[in-house]
C-alpha positions in Angstrom: 31.5 53.0 14.9 30.3 56.1 16.9 31.6 54.7 20.2 35.2 55.3 19.1 34.6 59.0 19.4 34.3 58.6 23.2 38.0 57.7 23.4 39.0 61.0 21.8 41.6 62.8 24.0 42.8 59.6 25.8 46.5 59.2 25.6 47.4 55.9 24.0 50.5 53.7 23.5 51.3 50.8 21.2 53.0 47.5 22.2 54.0 44.4 20.4 52.8 41.3 22.2 52.5 37.6 21.5 49.8 35.2 22.7 51.7 32.0 22.2 55.2 31.6 23.9 56.2 29.0 21.2 55.3 31.4 18.4 57.6 34.3 17.5 54.8 36.2 15.7 53.7 39.3 17.5 50.6 41.6 17.3 50.3 45.3 17.6 48.1 46.4 20.6 47.1 50.0 21.2 45.6 50.8 24.6 45.6 53.7 27.1 49.1 54.7 28.2 48.1 54.3 31.9 47.4 50.6 31.5 50.1 48.1 32.2 51.6 45.6 29.7 49.5 42.7 31.1 46.3 44.4 29.8 47.8 44.4 26.3 48.5 40.6 26.6 44.9 40.0 27.8 43.4 42.1 25.0 45.4 40.0 22.5 44.0 36.8 24.0 40.4 38.1 23.9 40.6 39.3 20.3 41.4 36.3 18.1 40.6 37.9 14.7 44.3 38.5 13.9 46.0 41.7 12.9 46.6 44.9 14.9 44.3 45.7 17.8 43.0 49.0 19.1 41.1 49.0 22.3 38.8 51.8 21.2 37.9 49.9 18.0 37.3 46.6 19.7 35.2 48.2 22.4 33.1 50.1 19.9 32.0 46.8 18.4 30.0 45.6 21.4 29.2 49.1 22.6 27.6 50.0 19.3 25.8 46.7 19.3 24.1 47.4 22.6 23.5 51.1 21.7 21.6 50.0 18.5 19.2 47.8 20.5 15.8 49.3 21.1 15.1 50.6 24.7 13.1 48.4 26.9 9.4 49.2 27.4 8.9 51.8 30.1 12.2 53.5 29.5 11.9 57.3 29.7 12.0 59.0 26.3 14.8 61.3 27.5 17.0 58.5 28.8 20.6 58.9 27.7 22.3 56.4 25.4 24.3 53.7 27.2 27.2 53.9 24.8 29.0 56.8 26.4 28.7 55.4 30.0 29.8 51.9 28.9 32.9 53.4 27.2 33.8 55.5 30.3 33.3 52.5 32.7 35.7 50.5 30.5 38.2 53.4 30.3 38.1 53.6 34.2 38.5 49.8 34.3 35.4 49.4 36.4 33.5 47.2 34.0 34.2 45.0 31.0 32.2 42.5 29.0 32.9 38.8 29.3 34.3 37.0 26.3 30.9 35.9 25.0 29.7 39.5 24.8 33.1 40.8 23.6 33.2 38.4 20.7 29.3 38.4 20.3 28.6 34.7 20.8 24.8 34.5 20.9 24.8 30.9 22.1 26.8 31.6 25.2 25.9 33.4 28.4 26.7 37.1 27.9 27.5 39.4 30.8 29.8 41.9 32.4 32.7 41.7 34.8 32.6 44.4 37.5 35.8 45.3 39.4 34.8 46.1 43.0 38.0 47.9 43.9 37.2 50.5 41.2 34.3 51.9 43.2 36.4 52.7 46.3 37.1 56.4 46.6 38.9 58.5 49.1 36.0 58.5 51.5 35.3 54.8 51.1 33.1 52.6 49.0 30.7 54.5 46.7 27.4 52.5 46.7 25.5 55.0 44.6 28.1 54.8 41.8 28.1 51.0 42.2 24.3 50.8 41.9 24.3 53.1 38.8 26.9 50.8 37.1 24.8 47.7 37.9 21.6 49.3 36.6 23.4 50.2 33.3 24.8 46.7 33.0 21.5 45.0 33.6 19.7 47.3 31.2 22.3 46.7 28.5 22.0 42.9 28.9 18.2 43.0 28.8 18.2 45.2 25.7 20.7 43.0 23.9 18.7 39.9 25.0 15.4 41.2 23.7 16.9 42.2 20.4 18.9 39.1 19.7 16.9 36.3 21.4 15.7 35.0 18.0 19.3 34.4 17.0 20.0 32.0 19.9 20.4 28.7 18.1 20.4 26.8 21.4 16.6 27.5 21.8 14.3 25.2 19.8 12.1 25.8 17.9 14.2 28.7 16.4 11.3 30.9 15.2 8.7 30.0 17.8 9.9 31.6 20.9 7.6 32.4 23.8 6.3 35.9 24.0 7.0 36.2 27.8 10.7 36.8 28.5 10.4 37.0 32.3 11.7 33.4 32.6 14.6 33.7 30.2 18.0 34.7 31.7 19.3 37.8 30.0 22.9 37.4 31.2 25.2 37.4 34.2 27.1 40.0 36.2 30.4 38.7 37.7 32.1 40.6 40.5 35.9 40.5 40.9 38.8 41.9 42.9 37.1 41.6 46.2 40.2 41.5 48.4 41.6 44.7 46.9 38.3 46.3 47.5 38.3 45.3 51.2 41.9 46.5 51.5 41.0 49.9 50.1 38.3 50.1 52.8 40.8 49.2 55.5 39.4 45.8 56.1 41.3 42.5 56.3 40.1 39.7 54.0 40.5 37.1 56.8 38.2 38.9 59.3 34.6 38.9 60.4 34.3 42.6 59.4 35.7 41.8 55.9 33.4 38.9 55.3 30.4 41.1 56.6 31.3 43.9 54.1 31.7 41.4 51.3 28.4 39.8 51.9 26.7 43.3 52.0 28.2 44.4 48.7 27.4 41.1 47.0 23.8 41.1 48.3 23.4 44.7 47.1 24.5 43.6 43.6 22.2 40.7 43.5 19.3 42.8 44.7 19.8 45.3 41.8 20.1 42.4 39.3 16.9 40.7 40.6 14.8 43.8 40.9 11.8 43.8 38.7 12.1 40.0 38.0 10.5 36.9 39.5 13.8 36.1 41.3 13.9 36.5 45.1 15.9 39.2 46.7 18.7 38.3 49.1 18.9 39.8 52.6 21.5 42.6 52.9 23.2 42.2 56.3 23.8 45.2 58.5 27.3 46.4 58.0 29.0 49.1 60.2 31.5 50.0 57.4 28.8 50.3 54.8 25.7 52.1 56.3 22.7 52.8 54.2 22.9 49.9 51.8 19.5 48.5 52.7 17.8 51.8 52.1 19.6 52.3 48.8 18.6 48.8 47.6 15.0 49.2 48.7 14.7 52.5 46.8 16.2 51.0 43.6 14.0 47.9 43.8 10.8 49.8 44.5 11.4 51.9 41.3 11.5 48.7 39.2 8.8 46.7 40.9 6.2 45.0 38.7 8.1 45.5 35.4 8.5 41.7 34.7 12.0 42.0 33.4 14.3 39.2 32.3 16.4 37.9 35.1 20.1 38.7 35.4 22.2 36.4 37.6 25.2 37.4 39.7 28.3 35.7 40.8 32.1 36.0 41.1 34.5 35.6 38.2 37.1 32.9 37.6 40.6 33.4 36.2 40.6 34.7 32.7 41.9 37.5 30.4 39.0 39.8 31.2 40.2 40.2 34.8 43.7 40.9 33.5 42.3 43.5 31.2 40.7 45.2 34.2 43.9 45.1 36.1 42.5 43.1 39.1 44.9 41.9 41.8 42.9 38.7 42.6 40.1 37.3 40.5 36.7 36.8 41.9 36.6 36.4 45.7 40.1 34.8 46.0 42.5 36.4 48.5 45.7 38.1 47.7 48.3 35.9 49.3 51.5 37.8 48.2 52.0 41.4 49.1 54.3 41.9 46.0 53.5 42.2 42.3 55.4 40.1 39.7 57.9 43.0 39.2 58.7 43.1 43.0 56.8 46.2 43.9 54.2 46.4 46.6 50.6 45.8 45.5 48.0 48.6 45.8 46.1 46.5 48.3 49.3 46.1 50.4 49.9 49.9 50.4 46.3 50.5 51.4 46.4 48.1 54.3 49.7 49.6 55.5 48.2 53.2 55.2 45.2 52.2 57.4 47.7 50.9 60.0 49.7 54.2 59.9 52.7 52.5 58.3 54.8 53.5 55.3 56.7 51.1 53.1 59.9 52.0 54.9 58.5 51.5 58.4 56.9 48.2 57.3 60.3 47.1 55.9 62.0 48.0 59.2 59.4 46.0 61.1 59.9 43.0 58.8 63.7 43.2 59.3 63.2 43.3 63.1 61.2 40.1 62.9 57.7 41.6 63.3 55.0 41.1 60.6 53.6 44.5 59.5 50.5 42.7 58.1 48.8 39.6 59.4 49.2 36.7 57.0 46.2 35.4 55.1 45.4 31.8 56.2 44.7 29.2 53.5 41.4 28.6 55.2 40.3 32.2 54.6 39.3 31.5 51.0 36.9 28.7 52.1 35.5 30.9 54.9 34.7 33.7 52.4 33.3 31.2 49.9 30.9 29.9 52.6 29.9 33.4 53.6 28.9 34.2 50.0 26.7 31.2 49.4 23.4 33.0 49.8 24.5 36.4 48.5 25.0 35.6 44.8 23.6 33.1 42.3 26.9 31.7 41.1 30.2 30.9 42.9 33.3 29.5 41.2 34.5 26.1 42.4 36.5 26.3 45.5 40.0 24.9 44.8 40.9 21.8 46.7 44.6 20.9 46.6 44.2 17.2 46.8 41.4 17.1 44.3 43.4 19.4 42.0 46.4 17.1 42.1 44.2 14.1 41.4 42.6 15.9 38.4 46.0 16.9 37.1 47.2 13.3 37.2 44.1 12.0 35.5 43.8 14.8 33.0 43.4 13.7 29.4 43.7 15.6 26.2 47.1 17.4 27.0 50.2 15.3 26.2 53.2 16.0 28.3 56.3 16.4 26.1 59.6 14.8 26.9 62.6 17.1 27.3 65.1 17.5 24.4 67.9 15.9 26.4 66.5 12.9 28.3 67.8 10.9 31.2 67.0 7.2 32.1 68.8 3.9 32.0 69.6 1.1 29.5 69.4 -2.5 30.5 70.6 -5.5 28.5 69.6 -8.9 29.9 68.7 -12.4 28.9 65.5 -14.2 30.0 65.6 -18.0 29.6 68.5 -17.6 27.2 66.7 -15.0 25.0 68.3 -11.5 24.8 66.3 -8.5 25.9 67.2 -4.8 25.4 65.3 -2.2 27.5 65.7 1.6 27.5 63.8 4.3 29.5 63.5 8.1 29.2 62.4 10.4 32.0 60.6 13.8 32.4 62.3 16.7 34.0 61.1 15.6 37.5 62.6 12.1 37.1 59.3 10.3 36.4 59.1 7.7 33.7 58.0 9.1 30.3 59.0 6.5 27.7 60.0 2.8 27.7 61.3 0.6 24.9 61.3 -3.2 25.2 63.0 -5.0 22.3 63.8 -8.8 22.1 66.8 -8.4 19.8 67.0 -12.0 18.5 63.4 -13.0 18.3 61.3 -13.2 15.1 60.3 -9.9 13.4 56.7 -10.4 14.5 57.7 -10.7 18.2 60.0 -7.7 18.0 57.3 -5.6 16.3 54.7 -6.5 18.9 57.0 -5.8 21.8 58.0 -2.5 20.2 54.3 -1.5 19.7 53.5 -2.4 23.3 56.3 -0.1 24.5 55.1 2.7 22.4 51.5 2.3 23.7 52.7 2.3 27.3 54.8 5.4 26.6 51.9 7.3 25.1 49.8 6.4 28.1 52.5 7.7 30.5 52.7 10.9 28.6 49.0 11.5 28.8 49.0 11.0 32.6 48.3 7.2 33.0 49.8 5.9 36.3 52.8 3.6 36.0 51.5 1.3 38.8 48.5 0.4 36.6 50.8 -0.9 33.9 52.9 -2.7 36.5 49.9 -4.4 38.0 48.7 -5.5 34.6 51.9 -6.9 33.1 54.0 -8.1 36.0 53.9 -11.9 36.6 52.5 -12.6 33.1 53.4 -16.1 31.9 54.4 -16.9 28.4 57.6 -17.9 26.7 60.4 -17.2 26.7 60.7 -17.6 30.4 63.4 -18.8 32.8 66.6 -17.6 34.5 67.5 -13.9 34.2 71.1 -13.2 33.3 72.7 -9.8 33.5 70.7 -8.3 36.3 71.6 -9.3 39.9 68.2 -7.9 41.1 66.2 -10.7 39.5 66.9 -14.4 39.2 63.8 -15.7 37.4 61.1 -14.2 35.2 57.9 -15.8 34.0 58.1 -13.7 30.8 60.0 -10.8 29.3 57.2 -8.4 30.3 57.2 -9.8 33.8 60.9 -8.9 34.1 60.6 -5.5 32.4 57.7 -4.2 34.5 59.1 -5.5 37.8 62.3 -3.7 36.9 60.3 -0.4 36.2 58.5 -0.8 39.5 61.7 -1.0 41.5 63.4 1.9 39.5 60.5 4.4 39.4 58.0 3.3 42.1 60.5 2.2 44.7 58.7 -1.1 45.1 60.7 -4.4 44.8 58.6 -7.2 43.5 59.9 -10.8 44.2 60.4 -13.3 41.5 57.5 -15.4 40.3 57.5 -19.1 41.5 59.3 -21.2 39.0 57.5 -23.9 37.1 59.2 -27.3 36.9 59.8 -28.5 33.3 57.9 -31.8 34.0 55.1 -30.3 36.0 51.6 -30.6 34.6 50.1 -27.4 33.3 46.5 -27.1 34.6 45.6 -23.9 32.8 42.8 -24.5 30.2 44.7 -23.1 27.3 45.2 -24.7 23.9 46.9 -27.0 23.2 45.1 -28.8 26.1 45.3 -32.2 27.8 42.4 -34.6 27.4 42.2 -37.5 29.8 40.1 -40.5 29.1 39.6 -43.6 31.3 39.2 -45.8 28.2 42.8 -45.3 27.1 45.1 -48.3 27.7 47.1 -48.1 30.9 45.4 -44.8 31.8 47.6 -42.9 29.4 46.8 -39.2 28.7 46.4 -38.0 25.1 47.5 -34.5 24.1 45.2 -33.2 21.3 46.4 -30.4 19.2 44.4 -28.6 16.5 
């Protein structure tokens, strides 16, 4: 792997990390000494092949793969190899491949994640450096796509691909760390100037990615803090006009280990709500915003102690406003989080079973329904919600006890997978079958139409806070009009109008 030579002279350090908190096994991760521990954790999550991990070796795998791809038609003969530039961009944490490219999955959309804050220098945002990085990323994706398109098993027929690649997407470029980028430029995320600058940067990236393809180019808005972007984009697009290149889409990233590897403060276009890092120190974006306001951390602390906010708080609506501003600047936007919808999805989520704690709380109830003993026990999650229920008629036949025990286990499994308790209460409360009758041992209920009726009305009052009244009692001599076997058959030909009960 020749790309490993590009890391010569970089000071490294080795850590022991684990990817599973329930597993004590650790992995050795070697990465640049200037990178934080979270990057080592992210690298271990990305690389799932087991064994020790060296960033230079893992990066050389995909770098050498791209470097071995033939150049695109029309590439100058003296064009430099992309391997050195890709390695340096990763070392400076400005660019990293997504997991599909890192693990070389040909059936998934391969692309790069670009950290916007890495292109802010002392004199502001560096658009020329940003454009050069985007050109390199697009060229690498197109070279890789042209060389490996016959391996994409998702395209049928496998060996009869069209000769024209201008309609086939070559990959995607995802932008991230937008808020930290705006902070380094002295702009607030929740401001018109911040949204204007963000739109201009995103539209510039999309223009470079769409240049030379059949995709339309977005309009780059005029931005006072970023002059000259339109001229720079027009020059880059004019040089690539008429090349019929494969399209490369753009968007913003979502949460994932690649963002942690790049050391971003907030993934994609999400804002930074907390001014502090997890270790309690001020974030780089917080220090930048304080510096542009002429404040030091000490003076900002003094203002906070005096009751004055040194920085304006970010409103929750700011994320939605930025999301709306970016709708026409990129091809892909991550889903905007909605608290109510997220809570609903969390309640209805399937496939992840919630485990009960080792020491469980709940209640035990021993009662009698119609003279038949009933034993009920519950177990609760840490938040006090019902997680398990056991309903056992202690003196019934083995078949009745087994069926009731299986029903309790089925309800418990449903609760642990997120099924709502009120759905079970609605289904099983007021069911009618024997034994039924007077309830003894529970002052909260006087009559139950079945053992399940009593059990689920009790659960409703204990865990839903809803008291359900007793079912109306059925007199022993009252006629049962339900059409269930054994049934009544009346006939006018019987003597004295008697009713005959037929049983099978």
